[in-house]
N, C-alpha and C positions, 0 to 999 in steps of 0.2 A: 504493499499499500504506499501511498504518498501522503505528504503533508497537505492539509487543505488550507485555503486562505484564512478561514475562520480560526483554525488552530494557530496559525502563525500570528494572527491578530491578537489572540488571547495571550500567547507567549510574549509578544512585544509589550503588551500592557503590564503583565506580571513583572517582566524584566525592568520596565521603566518605573513602575510604582513600588516594586519590591514587596508586593502584597497581593495575595490571592483575593482577599476580601475587597480591597480597593479596586483591583482590576475588574472584579465581578460587578461592583457597583457602577463603574464607568461604562461597562459593556451591557448592563441590564441582565446580568447572570448571577446565580447564587455561587457561593464559594465552592460547594461540591461540584458544580457544573464546570467551573474553571479547572479544578483539580482533574476531573475526568478528561477534559480536552487536552491538558498538558500531558497526562499519562498516555493517552492515545497518540499524541504527537511523538513522544519519546519512543513508544513502541514502533510506530511507523518508520521513524528514522533510525531506530536501533542505536540510540545514543541518550545518555543522561544529560538533560539540559539545565536542570535547576537543582542546586545543592542547598538544602535548607538546614540551617544551624540556628535553632531557636526561632527567632523572628527575623533573622538576617538571611538574605538570599545571596548566592554566589553563582 
């Protein structure tokens, strides 16, 4: 499978805001929906994109 534009948009918001919740709020999504989209993106690309350490993202 490939990455969808929506998944890339979600990833960009999470990376920019460093928050699943804030990204979801801006995109009109719930935090669990954001998590699912990022998980699917990582599985599709076979790469780990977000490292979560407490509330800090890398």
